[in-house]
GUPA-606736 format. One record per residue (C-alpha): residue number from 0; x, y, z. Coordinates in nm, 4 decimals, padded with zeros to 6 digits. Layout:
% residues N
<k->NUM	east->X	north->Y	up->Z>;
...
//
This chain:
% residues 422
<k->0	east->03.5239	north->-00.5457	up->-04.3306>;
<k->1	east->03.2351	north->-00.3125	up->-04.2419>;
<k->2	east->02.9669	north->-00.3993	up->-04.4966>;
<k->3	east->02.7388	north->-00.1337	up->-04.3508>;
<k->4	east->02.9915	north->00.1317	up->-04.4500>;
<k->5	east->02.9822	north->00.0421	up->-04.8190>;
<k->6	east->02.8430	north->00.3259	up->-05.0304>;
<k->7	east->02.5425	north->00.1606	up->-05.1993>;
<k->8	east->02.5051	north->00.4246	up->-05.4659>;
<k->9	east->02.8724	north->00.4013	up->-05.5677>;
<k->10	east->02.8496	north->00.0231	up->-05.5694>;
<k->11	east->02.5344	north->00.0319	up->-05.7832>;
<k->12	east->02.7094	north->00.2460	up->-06.0428>;
<k->13	east->03.0137	north->00.0174	up->-06.0362>;
<k->14	east->02.7948	north->-00.2893	up->-06.0856>;
<k->15	east->02.6346	north->-00.1381	up->-06.3960>;
<k->16	east->02.9762	north->-00.0716	up->-06.5487>;
<k->17	east->03.0975	north->-00.4184	up->-06.4448>;
<k->18	east->02.8040	north->-00.5851	up->-06.6201>;
<k->19	east->02.9045	north->-00.4185	up->-06.9450>;
<k->20	east->03.2690	north->-00.5212	up->-06.9023>;
<k->21	east->03.1691	north->-00.8782	up->-06.8156>;
<k->22	east->02.9569	north->-00.9083	up->-07.1290>;
<k->23	east->03.2620	north->-00.8030	up->-07.3332>;
<k->24	east->03.4773	north->-01.0653	up->-07.1610>;
<k->25	east->03.2287	north->-01.3341	up->-07.2634>;
<k->26	east->03.3003	north->-01.2562	up->-07.6269>;
<k->27	east->03.6813	north->-01.2537	up->-07.5957>;
<k->28	east->03.7452	north->-01.6266	up->-07.5605>;
<k->29	east->03.9907	north->-01.5744	up->-07.2750>;
<k->30	east->04.2106	north->-01.8553	up->-07.1420>;
<k->31	east->04.4076	north->-01.7014	up->-06.8541>;
<k->32	east->04.5452	north->-01.8708	up->-06.5424>;
<k->33	east->04.6663	north->-01.7115	up->-06.2171>;
<k->34	east->04.6097	north->-02.0135	up->-05.9954>;
<k->35	east->04.9551	north->-02.1245	up->-05.8777>;
<k->36	east->05.2846	north->-01.9617	up->-05.7903>;
<k->37	east->05.5018	north->-02.0982	up->-06.0665>;
<k->38	east->05.8072	north->-01.9281	up->-06.2162>;
<k->39	east->05.7536	north->-01.7922	up->-06.5660>;
<k->40	east->05.9453	north->-01.9162	up->-06.8683>;
<k->41	east->06.1514	north->-01.5955	up->-06.8577>;
<k->42	east->06.2541	north->-01.6752	up->-06.4998>;
<k->43	east->06.3462	north->-02.0320	up->-06.5888>;
<k->44	east->06.5543	north->-01.9005	up->-06.8780>;
<k->45	east->06.7778	north->-01.7239	up->-06.6244>;
<k->46	east->06.9041	north->-02.0639	up->-06.5137>;
<k->47	east->06.9690	north->-02.2157	up->-06.8558>;
<k->48	east->07.3489	north->-02.1880	up->-06.8015>;
<k->49	east->07.3006	north->-02.4294	up->-06.5105>;
<k->50	east->07.2629	north->-02.7095	up->-06.7650>;
<k->51	east->07.6183	north->-02.6496	up->-06.8861>;
<k->52	east->07.7725	north->-02.5659	up->-06.5486>;
<k->53	east->07.9602	north->-02.8976	up->-06.5398>;
<k->54	east->08.2068	north->-02.9784	up->-06.8140>;
<k->55	east->08.3500	north->-03.3255	up->-06.8912>;
<k->56	east->08.5936	north->-03.4141	up->-06.6168>;
<k->57	east->08.4356	north->-03.1786	up->-06.3618>;
<k->58	east->08.2849	north->-03.4384	up->-06.1327>;
<k->59	east->08.4626	north->-03.4017	up->-05.7984>;
<k->60	east->08.2872	north->-03.2256	up->-05.5123>;
<k->61	east->08.3671	north->-03.2468	up->-05.1397>;
<k->62	east->08.6528	north->-03.4744	up->-05.2395>;
<k->63	east->08.4295	north->-03.7432	up->-05.3903>;
<k->64	east->08.3179	north->-03.8478	up->-05.7370>;
<k->65	east->07.9656	north->-03.7048	up->-05.7457>;
<k->66	east->07.8654	north->-03.9514	up->-06.0173>;
<k->67	east->07.8752	north->-04.2431	up->-05.7732>;
<k->68	east->07.6884	north->-04.3601	up->-05.4645>;
<k->69	east->07.7735	north->-04.2548	up->-05.1187>;
<k->70	east->07.8840	north->-03.9620	up->-04.9043>;
<k->71	east->07.8886	north->-03.6885	up->-04.7995>;
<k->72	east->07.5731	north->-03.7731	up->-04.6046>;
<k->73	east->07.4669	north->-03.4099	up->-04.5604>;
<k->74	east->07.5253	north->-03.3176	up->-04.9244>;
<k->75	east->07.8057	north->-03.1251	up->-05.0879>;
<k->76	east->07.9677	north->-02.8750	up->-04.8551>;
<k->77	east->08.0405	north->-02.6396	up->-05.1475>;
<k->78	east->07.6686	north->-02.5846	up->-05.1957>;
<k->79	east->07.5856	north->-02.5762	up->-04.8252>;
<k->80	east->07.8452	north->-02.3034	up->-04.7750>;
<k->81	east->07.6689	north->-02.0917	up->-05.0376>;
<k->82	east->07.3212	north->-02.1227	up->-04.8865>;
<k->83	east->07.4051	north->-02.1398	up->-04.5147>;
<k->84	east->07.4395	north->-01.7610	up->-04.4690>;
<k->85	east->07.1322	north->-01.6935	up->-04.6825>;
<k->86	east->06.9239	north->-01.9208	up->-04.4585>;
<k->87	east->07.0914	north->-01.8267	up->-04.1258>;
<k->88	east->07.1921	north->-02.1879	up->-04.0655>;
<k->89	east->07.5439	north->-02.3061	up->-03.9701>;
<k->90	east->07.6992	north->-02.5109	up->-04.2503>;
<k->91	east->07.7323	north->-02.8233	up->-04.0351>;
<k->92	east->07.3618	north->-02.7997	up->-03.9425>;
<k->93	east->07.2420	north->-02.7737	up->-04.3031>;
<k->94	east->07.1554	north->-03.0761	up->-04.5174>;
<k->95	east->07.1227	north->-03.0559	up->-04.8973>;
<k->96	east->06.8882	north->-03.2961	up->-05.0710>;
<k->97	east->06.6958	north->-03.3305	up->-05.3978>;
<k->98	east->06.4565	north->-03.0869	up->-05.5620>;
<k->99	east->06.1537	north->-03.0707	up->-05.3280>;
<k->100	east->06.1437	north->-02.9200	up->-04.9796>;
<k->101	east->05.7824	north->-03.0375	up->-04.9557>;
<k->102	east->05.9156	north->-03.3930	up->-04.9830>;
<k->103	east->06.1422	north->-03.3214	up->-04.6846>;
<k->104	east->05.8460	north->-03.1943	up->-04.4828>;
<k->105	east->05.6432	north->-03.5045	up->-04.5695>;
<k->106	east->05.9411	north->-03.7240	up->-04.4798>;
<k->107	east->06.0072	north->-03.5581	up->-04.1435>;
<k->108	east->05.6415	north->-03.5686	up->-04.0482>;
<k->109	east->05.6060	north->-03.9352	up->-04.1473>;
<k->110	east->05.9287	north->-04.0369	up->-03.9709>;
<k->111	east->05.8089	north->-03.8768	up->-03.6474>;
<k->112	east->05.5328	north->-04.1360	up->-03.6215>;
<k->113	east->05.7870	north->-04.4190	up->-03.6064>;
<k->114	east->06.1029	north->-04.2709	up->-03.4567>;
<k->115	east->06.1078	north->-04.0604	up->-03.1410>;
<k->116	east->06.2300	north->-03.7074	up->-03.1922>;
<k->117	east->06.5181	north->-03.5800	up->-02.9795>;
<k->118	east->06.3831	north->-03.4976	up->-02.6364>;
<k->119	east->06.0772	north->-03.7203	up->-02.6694>;
<k->120	east->05.9869	north->-04.0347	up->-02.4784>;
<k->121	east->05.8447	north->-04.2032	up->-02.7854>;
<k->122	east->05.7234	north->-04.1748	up->-03.1419>;
<k->123	east->05.3833	north->-04.0383	up->-03.2414>;
<k->124	east->05.2229	north->-04.3585	up->-03.3704>;
<k->125	east->04.9082	north->-04.4607	up->-03.1880>;
<k->126	east->04.8227	north->-04.1157	up->-03.0542>;
<k->127	east->04.6264	north->-03.8212	up->-03.1932>;
<k->128	east->04.8557	north->-03.5660	up->-03.3546>;
<k->129	east->04.7603	north->-03.2052	up->-03.4277>;
<k->130	east->04.9373	north->-02.9185	up->-03.6024>;
<k->131	east->04.8505	north->-02.5530	up->-03.5775>;
<k->132	east->04.7772	north->-02.4018	up->-03.9181>;
<k->133	east->04.8024	north->-02.0221	up->-03.9526>;
<k->134	east->04.5311	north->-01.9068	up->-04.1928>;
<k->135	east->04.5222	north->-01.8038	up->-04.4641>;
<k->136	east->04.8028	north->-02.0462	up->-04.5398>;
<k->137	east->04.9646	north->-02.2875	up->-04.7839>;
<k->138	east->04.7327	north->-02.5555	up->-04.9206>;
<k->139	east->05.0086	north->-02.8119	up->-04.9751>;
<k->140	east->05.1050	north->-02.8004	up->-04.6067>;
<k->141	east->04.7449	north->-02.8836	up->-04.5299>;
<k->142	east->04.7459	north->-03.1662	up->-04.7852>;
<k->143	east->05.0560	north->-03.3268	up->-04.6295>;
<k->144	east->04.8919	north->-03.3188	up->-04.2870>;
<k->145	east->04.5692	north->-03.4654	up->-04.4217>;
<k->146	east->04.7585	north->-03.7433	up->-04.5998>;
<k->147	east->04.9299	north->-03.8479	up->-04.2761>;
<k->148	east->04.6254	north->-03.8161	up->-04.0521>;
<k->149	east->04.7370	north->-03.5017	up->-03.8701>;
<k->150	east->04.4504	north->-03.2860	up->-03.7457>;
<k->151	east->04.4822	north->-02.9209	up->-03.8449>;
<k->152	east->04.3901	north->-02.6505	up->-03.5940>;
<k->153	east->04.3475	north->-02.3106	up->-03.7641>;
<k->154	east->04.4912	north->-02.0012	up->-03.5960>;
<k->155	east->04.4658	north->-01.6463	up->-03.7333>;
<k->156	east->04.7601	north->-01.4971	up->-03.9223>;
<k->157	east->04.8120	north->-01.1292	up->-03.8421>;
<k->158	east->05.0321	north->-00.8659	up->-04.0033>;
<k->159	east->05.3088	north->-00.9671	up->-03.7576>;
<k->160	east->05.2714	north->-01.3445	up->-03.7916>;
<k->161	east->05.0521	north->-01.6054	up->-03.6176>;
<k->162	east->04.8213	north->-01.4703	up->-03.3472>;
<k->163	east->05.0392	north->-01.5480	up->-03.0464>;
<k->164	east->04.7607	north->-01.5183	up->-02.7909>;
<k->165	east->04.5835	north->-01.8063	up->-02.9643>;
<k->166	east->04.9002	north->-02.0046	up->-03.0352>;
<k->167	east->05.0407	north->-01.9846	up->-02.6834>;
<k->168	east->04.7090	north->-02.0740	up->-02.5229>;
<k->169	east->04.6626	north->-02.3801	up->-02.7421>;
<k->170	east->05.0148	north->-02.5244	up->-02.7170>;
<k->171	east->05.0158	north->-02.4896	up->-02.3377>;
<k->172	east->04.6832	north->-02.6684	up->-02.3025>;
<k->173	east->04.7089	north->-02.9596	up->-02.5471>;
<k->174	east->04.9959	north->-03.2105	up->-02.5558>;
<k->175	east->04.8498	north->-03.3482	up->-02.8780>;
<k->176	east->04.9615	north->-03.0337	up->-03.0612>;
<k->177	east->05.2982	north->-03.1496	up->-03.1895>;
<k->178	east->05.3825	north->-02.8715	up->-03.4309>;
<k->179	east->05.2889	north->-02.5708	up->-03.6396>;
<k->180	east->05.3225	north->-02.4953	up->-04.0076>;
<k->181	east->05.5043	north->-02.1681	up->-04.0733>;
<k->182	east->05.5941	north->-01.9755	up->-04.3884>;
<k->183	east->05.7799	north->-01.7091	up->-04.1916>;
<k->184	east->05.9036	north->-01.4843	up->-04.4712>;
<k->185	east->05.6722	north->-01.3444	up->-04.7389>;
<k->186	east->05.4060	north->-01.5909	up->-04.6243>;
<k->187	east->05.1909	north->-01.7796	up->-04.8708>;
<k->188	east->04.9533	north->-01.6127	up->-04.9498>;
<k->189	east->04.9674	north->-01.2879	up->-04.7507>;
<k->190	east->05.3325	north->-01.1933	up->-04.7980>;
<k->191	east->05.3671	north->-01.1295	up->-04.4237>;
<k->192	east->05.7099	north->-01.1690	up->-04.2632>;
<k->193	east->05.7091	north->-01.2710	up->-03.8971>;
<k->194	east->05.8245	north->-00.9930	up->-03.6656>;
<k->195	east->06.1243	north->-01.0360	up->-03.4359>;
<k->196	east->05.8905	north->-01.0499	up->-03.1349>;
<k->197	east->05.6827	north->-01.3256	up->-03.2917>;
<k->198	east->05.9934	north->-01.5314	up->-03.3759>;
<k->199	east->06.1314	north->-01.4952	up->-03.0228>;
<k->200	east->05.8001	north->-01.5855	up->-02.8587>;
<k->201	east->05.7520	north->-01.8898	up->-03.0826>;
<k->202	east->06.1014	north->-02.0010	up->-02.9831>;
<k->203	east->06.0466	north->-01.9411	up->-02.6127>;
<k->204	east->05.6835	north->-02.0412	up->-02.5520>;
<k->205	east->05.6042	north->-02.3283	up->-02.3190>;
<k->206	east->05.4376	north->-02.6249	up->-02.4863>;
<k->207	east->05.2595	north->-02.9235	up->-02.3360>;
<k->208	east->05.4222	north->-03.1481	up->-02.5970>;
<k->209	east->05.7866	north->-03.2153	up->-02.5154>;
<k->210	east->05.8576	north->-03.2751	up->-02.8858>;
<k->211	east->05.6770	north->-02.9760	up->-03.0360>;
<k->212	east->05.8288	north->-02.8684	up->-03.3687>;
<k->213	east->05.8012	north->-02.5550	up->-03.5776>;
<k->214	east->05.7919	north->-02.6607	up->-03.9437>;
<k->215	east->05.9704	north->-02.3457	up->-04.0631>;
<k->216	east->05.9181	north->-02.3430	up->-04.4400>;
<k->217	east->06.1494	north->-02.0596	up->-04.5431>;
<k->218	east->06.0490	north->-02.0986	up->-04.9075>;
<k->219	east->06.0934	north->-01.7294	up->-04.9956>;
<k->220	east->06.4118	north->-01.6508	up->-04.8041>;
<k->221	east->06.5756	north->-01.4739	up->-05.1009>;
<k->222	east->06.2675	north->-01.3885	up->-05.3066>;
<k->223	east->06.2579	north->-01.0099	up->-05.2749>;
<k->224	east->06.0674	north->-00.7813	up->-05.5096>;
<k->225	east->06.2765	north->-00.4706	up->-05.4346>;
<k->226	east->06.6038	north->-00.3786	up->-05.2676>;
<k->227	east->06.3967	north->-00.2588	up->-04.9702>;
<k->228	east->06.3161	north->-00.6042	up->-04.8412>;
<k->229	east->06.2074	north->-00.7746	up->-04.5210>;
<k->230	east->06.4471	north->-00.9302	up->-04.2707>;
<k->231	east->06.3620	north->-01.2448	up->-04.0740>;
<k->232	east->06.5129	north->-01.3200	up->-03.7341>;
<k->233	east->06.7276	north->-01.6346	up->-03.7133>;
<k->234	east->06.4924	north->-01.9005	up->-03.5754>;
<k->235	east->06.7604	north->-02.1548	up->-03.4822>;
<k->236	east->06.9495	north->-01.8919	up->-03.2855>;
<k->237	east->06.6287	north->-01.7755	up->-03.1166>;
<k->238	east->06.5400	north->-02.1326	up->-03.0185>;
<k->239	east->06.8878	north->-02.1982	up->-02.8800>;
<k->240	east->06.8801	north->-01.8719	up->-02.6828>;
<k->241	east->06.5396	north->-01.9655	up->-02.5384>;
<k->242	east->06.6570	north->-02.3070	up->-02.4211>;
<k->243	east->06.4660	north->-02.4995	up->-02.6891>;
<k->244	east->06.7430	north->-02.5763	up->-02.9409>;
<k->245	east->06.5540	north->-02.8643	up->-03.1034>;
<k->246	east->06.2288	north->-02.6778	up->-03.1627>;
<k->247	east->06.2628	north->-02.5731	up->-03.5295>;
<k->248	east->06.2855	north->-02.7763	up->-03.8489>;
<k->249	east->06.3883	north->-02.5332	up->-04.1243>;
<k->250	east->06.3130	north->-02.6113	up->-04.4890>;
<k->251	east->06.4055	north->-02.4310	up->-04.8108>;
<k->252	east->06.4788	north->-02.5026	up->-05.1751>;
<k->253	east->06.5880	north->-02.3539	up->-05.5056>;
<k->254	east->06.2577	north->-02.4497	up->-05.6704>;
<k->255	east->06.1786	north->-02.0850	up->-05.7490>;
<k->256	east->06.5467	north->-01.9889	up->-05.7788>;
<k->257	east->06.6686	north->-02.2189	up->-06.0570>;
<k->258	east->06.4472	north->-02.4955	up->-06.1988>;
<k->259	east->06.1294	north->-02.5963	up->-06.0157>;
<k->260	east->06.1703	north->-02.9487	up->-06.1509>;
<k->261	east->06.5450	north->-02.9716	up->-06.0978>;
<k->262	east->06.6522	north->-02.7731	up->-05.7959>;
<k->263	east->06.8003	north->-02.8547	up->-05.4555>;
<k->264	east->06.6187	north->-02.8687	up->-05.1217>;
<k->265	east->06.7575	north->-02.7969	up->-04.7746>;
<k->266	east->06.6863	north->-02.9116	up->-04.4199>;
<k->267	east->06.8378	north->-02.7253	up->-04.1275>;
<k->268	east->06.8032	north->-02.7696	up->-03.7538>;
<k->269	east->06.9895	north->-02.8367	up->-03.4302>;
<k->270	east->07.2761	north->-03.0891	up->-03.4296>;
<k->271	east->07.0509	north->-03.3411	up->-03.2542>;
<k->272	east->06.7712	north->-03.3010	up->-03.5062>;
<k->273	east->07.0114	north->-03.3202	up->-03.8004>;
<k->274	east->07.1585	north->-03.6436	up->-03.6617>;
<k->275	east->06.8041	north->-03.7805	up->-03.6172>;
<k->276	east->06.7191	north->-03.6933	up->-03.9766>;
<k->277	east->07.0382	north->-03.8321	up->-04.1313>;
<k->278	east->07.0069	north->-04.1590	up->-03.9387>;
<k->279	east->06.6576	north->-04.2101	up->-04.0781>;
<k->280	east->06.7455	north->-04.0905	up->-04.4271>;
<k->281	east->07.0441	north->-04.3241	up->-04.4527>;
<k->282	east->06.7951	north->-04.6099	up->-04.4798>;
<k->283	east->06.5929	north->-04.4315	up->-04.7478>;
<k->284	east->06.8673	north->-04.3266	up->-04.9872>;
<k->285	east->07.2296	north->-04.4190	up->-05.0592>;
<k->286	east->07.3057	north->-04.0606	up->-05.1527>;
<k->287	east->07.1366	north->-03.7445	up->-05.2806>;
<k->288	east->07.1733	north->-03.6099	up->-05.6344>;
<k->289	east->07.5267	north->-03.4814	up->-05.5878>;
<k->290	east->07.5669	north->-03.4110	up->-05.9594>;
<k->291	east->07.2891	north->-03.1524	up->-05.9423>;
<k->292	east->07.4280	north->-03.0105	up->-05.6183>;
<k->293	east->07.7708	north->-02.9623	up->-05.7772>;
<k->294	east->07.6079	north->-02.8083	up->-06.0845>;
<k->295	east->07.4342	north->-02.5524	up->-05.8599>;
<k->296	east->07.7550	north->-02.4792	up->-05.6705>;
<k->297	east->07.9413	north->-02.4122	up->-05.9955>;
<k->298	east->07.6552	north->-02.1997	up->-06.1295>;
<k->299	east->07.6232	north->-01.9697	up->-05.8269>;
<k->300	east->07.9874	north->-01.9739	up->-05.7064>;
<k->301	east->07.8976	north->-01.7946	up->-05.3820>;
<k->302	east->07.6134	north->-01.6376	up->-05.1839>;
<k->303	east->07.6501	north->-01.3113	up->-05.3735>;
<k->304	east->07.5847	north->-01.5046	up->-05.6917>;
<k->305	east->07.2501	north->-01.6211	up->-05.5550>;
<k->306	east->07.1537	north->-01.2672	up->-05.4567>;
<k->307	east->07.2470	north->-01.1289	up->-05.7990>;
<k->308	east->07.0469	north->-01.4053	up->-05.9653>;
<k->309	east->06.7417	north->-01.3225	up->-05.7536>;
<k->310	east->06.7621	north->-00.9552	up->-05.8458>;
<k->311	east->06.7154	north->-01.0651	up->-06.2067>;
<k->312	east->06.4096	north->-01.2620	up->-06.0992>;
<k->313	east->06.2706	north->-00.9503	up->-05.9335>;
<k->314	east->06.3149	north->-00.7495	up->-06.2516>;
<k->315	east->06.0835	north->-00.9938	up->-06.4263>;
<k->316	east->05.8104	north->-01.0363	up->-06.1668>;
<k->317	east->05.7992	north->-00.6998	up->-05.9856>;
<k->318	east->05.6063	north->-00.5355	up->-06.2739>;
<k->319	east->05.3446	north->-00.8096	up->-06.2460>;
<k->320	east->05.2946	north->-00.7401	up->-05.8772>;
<k->321	east->05.2718	north->-00.3701	up->-05.9616>;
<k->322	east->04.9963	north->-00.4540	up->-06.2110>;
<k->323	east->04.8062	north->-00.6425	up->-05.9417>;
<k->324	east->04.8361	north->-00.3510	up->-05.6995>;
<k->325	east->04.7255	north->-00.1002	up->-05.9630>;
<k->326	east->04.4187	north->-00.3007	up->-06.0655>;
<k->327	east->04.3033	north->-00.3545	up->-05.7086>;
<k->328	east->04.3587	north->00.0082	up->-05.6124>;
<k->329	east->04.2061	north->00.1596	up->-05.9253>;
<k->330	east->03.9047	north->-00.0704	up->-05.9549>;
<k->331	east->03.8214	north->-00.1518	up->-05.5926>;
<k->332	east->03.9959	north->00.1006	up->-05.3677>;
<k->333	east->03.7294	north->00.3686	up->-05.3658>;
<k->334	east->03.4461	north->00.1198	up->-05.3182>;
<k->335	east->03.5619	north->-00.0208	up->-04.9845>;
<k->336	east->03.4602	north->-00.3741	up->-05.0815>;
<k->337	east->03.7964	north->-00.5515	up->-05.0521>;
<k->338	east->04.1275	north->-00.5533	up->-04.8683>;
<k->339	east->04.4558	north->-00.6873	up->-05.0007>;
<k->340	east->04.8190	north->-00.7295	up->-04.9088>;
<k->341	east->05.1136	north->-00.5443	up->-05.0623>;
<k->342	east->05.4091	north->-00.7818	up->-05.0136>;
<k->343	east->05.7741	north->-00.6895	up->-05.0578>;
<k->344	east->05.8604	north->-01.0404	up->-05.1712>;
<k->345	east->05.7335	north->-01.3898	up->-05.2295>;
<k->346	east->05.4915	north->-01.5101	up->-05.4931>;
<k->347	east->05.1407	north->-01.4099	up->-05.3903>;
<k->348	east->04.8925	north->-01.1374	up->-05.3061>;
<k->349	east->04.6097	north->-01.2168	up->-05.0648>;
<k->350	east->04.2698	north->-01.0631	up->-05.1404>;
<k->351	east->03.9881	north->-01.0474	up->-04.8840>;
<k->352	east->03.6440	north->-00.9750	up->-05.0236>;
<k->353	east->03.3003	north->-00.9292	up->-04.8703>;
<k->354	east->03.2161	north->-01.2480	up->-04.6757>;
<k->355	east->03.0184	north->-01.4940	up->-04.8796>;
<k->356	east->03.1534	north->-01.3821	up->-05.2185>;
<k->357	east->03.4869	north->-01.5608	up->-05.2821>;
<k->358	east->03.3343	north->-01.8743	up->-05.4295>;
<k->359	east->03.1041	north->-01.6718	up->-05.6520>;
<k->360	east->03.3984	north->-01.4604	up->-05.7763>;
<k->361	east->03.5871	north->-01.7739	up->-05.8796>;
<k->362	east->03.2740	north->-01.9024	up->-06.0545>;
<k->363	east->03.2176	north->-01.5793	up->-06.2459>;
<k->364	east->03.5827	north->-01.5612	up->-06.3544>;
<k->365	east->03.5854	north->-01.9219	up->-06.4719>;
<k->366	east->03.2781	north->-01.8611	up->-06.6866>;
<k->367	east->03.4722	north->-01.6051	up->-06.8930>;
<k->368	east->03.7977	north->-01.7989	up->-06.9140>;
<k->369	east->04.0036	north->-01.6864	up->-06.6139>;
<k->370	east->04.1198	north->-01.9564	up->-06.3708>;
<k->371	east->04.1656	north->-01.8481	up->-06.0092>;
<k->372	east->04.2834	north->-02.0518	up->-05.7125>;
<k->373	east->03.9718	north->-02.2204	up->-05.5670>;
<k->374	east->03.8023	north->-02.0284	up->-05.2899>;
<k->375	east->03.8888	north->-02.1848	up->-04.9553>;
<k->376	east->04.2236	north->-02.3251	up->-05.0760>;
<k->377	east->04.4104	north->-02.1181	up->-04.8183>;
<k->378	east->04.2236	north->-02.2899	up->-04.5310>;
<k->379	east->04.2386	north->-02.6501	up->-04.4054>;
<k->380	east->04.0089	north->-02.8825	up->-04.5978>;
<k->381	east->03.9244	north->-02.5957	up->-04.8342>;
<k->382	east->03.6899	north->-02.4497	up->-04.5757>;
<k->383	east->03.7148	north->-02.0732	up->-04.5425>;
<k->384	east->03.4394	north->-02.0031	up->-04.2868>;
<k->385	east->03.3971	north->-01.6507	up->-04.4225>;
<k->386	east->03.4165	north->-01.7496	up->-04.7919>;
<k->387	east->03.6186	north->-01.4322	up->-04.8372>;
<k->388	east->03.9856	north->-01.5070	up->-04.9127>;
<k->389	east->04.1395	north->-01.5404	up->-05.2581>;
<k->390	east->04.5041	north->-01.6032	up->-05.3466>;
<k->391	east->04.6418	north->-01.4165	up->-05.6493>;
<k->392	east->04.9453	north->-01.5729	up->-05.8199>;
<k->393	east->05.0788	north->-01.3346	up->-06.0870>;
<k->394	east->05.4238	north->-01.4781	up->-06.1626>;
<k->395	east->05.3597	north->-01.7322	up->-06.4398>;
<k->396	east->05.1691	north->-01.5436	up->-06.7149>;
<k->397	east->05.3173	north->-01.2627	up->-06.9275>;
<k->398	east->05.2523	north->-00.9127	up->-06.7947>;
<k->399	east->04.9763	north->-00.8385	up->-07.0483>;
<k->400	east->04.7900	north->-01.1512	up->-06.9384>;
<k->401	east->04.8260	north->-01.0566	up->-06.5712>;
<k->402	east->04.6767	north->-00.7163	up->-06.6477>;
<k->403	east->04.3848	north->-00.8697	up->-06.8363>;
<k->404	east->04.3214	north->-01.1358	up->-06.5718>;
<k->405	east->04.3189	north->-00.8694	up->-06.3011>;
<k->406	east->04.0602	north->-00.6659	up->-06.4912>;
<k->407	east->03.8405	north->-00.9736	up->-06.5050>;
<k->408	east->03.9007	north->-01.0431	up->-06.1351>;
<k->409	east->03.8103	north->-00.6939	up->-06.0179>;
<k->410	east->03.5015	north->-00.6958	up->-06.2394>;
<k->411	east->03.3913	north->-01.0232	up->-06.0824>;
<k->412	east->03.4552	north->-00.8866	up->-05.7329>;
<k->413	east->03.2231	north->-00.5945	up->-05.8066>;
<k->414	east->02.9529	north->-00.8175	up->-05.9542>;
<k->415	east->02.9629	north->-01.0717	up->-05.6699>;
<k->416	east->02.9609	north->-00.7950	up->-05.4105>;
<k->417	east->02.6612	north->-00.6364	up->-05.5794>;
<k->418	east->02.4741	north->-00.9671	up->-05.5658>;
<k->419	east->02.5546	north->-01.0023	up->-05.1977>;
<k->420	east->02.5087	north->-00.6479	up->-05.0715>;
<k->421	east->02.2568	north->-00.4656	up->-05.2879>;
//
């Protein structure tokens, strides 16, 4: 952002108006929250029939009594057949588990320290382990890495995906870099979808680590805001074509499709990686929640059922994203003091402000009753070196609250920019 190009006179006038608006907010007693990407109550209501999807006597899936222990080890095939085409993963390379894909990521990362991955001479224990972290990125990925002692190496995220010049240079030079976090479709928080070229180069690049893994968190695979949506190249196919079939671990879930607290998670990869995972997981659990998996299979019926369900989600949340776009454009566009993304799916909008102002914006908003995601949350260890990025999460509150929270946010952006620039 070119601070020198900011029109000081226009900013001065905007600051005066913002001071008046801010004083009014102080008297309103606001209690608004746009901190995290949670489904709204209206979205959760869409899945209420899921609770009655199984009737007495309907307890057989994949030829087994789902109420009991045991197989199938990979989860119910009825459900895997529904989600396999949506995730571009062959059915026999897709594993269905319990409600949290983040738990699967934590599990795979932890297991790698004690059990050698396919193609590796040994496990990771006793050696420094690093992961590349495209920024701005997902704070819970960073938290998992921190918890397990994995060093995070930030790399810039561009409009096409991770900056490949930086990524390729680092993975060639350092055998300690064992993986990279990726949210490849409608990235958290920018909404960027990786281009075909980026996917192919990530699949084909040479790495010093023989067991390098892409942690491909396809959390928003079906989370479109309009019918004109992004397409993501099949990563497992790209890796196989490039001669690195074991490179990608793919993760997904229904956490923002059905119930965040009662969904199904998925792990997909090469046959060798799936066998590695199932061997380890057999020790951890006697069987996944097959009752919930069968309930989801009955509820959706087929892949088209999932897509129809997600169109109803879009009808609820698309107006909220439109409200975010309108507020940013109307209140900040002419001033040249911020840049933001305009995603076609996912759960977030990324806002970049004048360097040195993000923390102050959060502070100003909090003082009048609007909770924003902490500044720096989209960077490892909460350290945004520019103090400029903010993540906007508009899905949870009602539309009127989103509109009010955005007015407070843009007012705070103007005030913090005035303090910094004028």
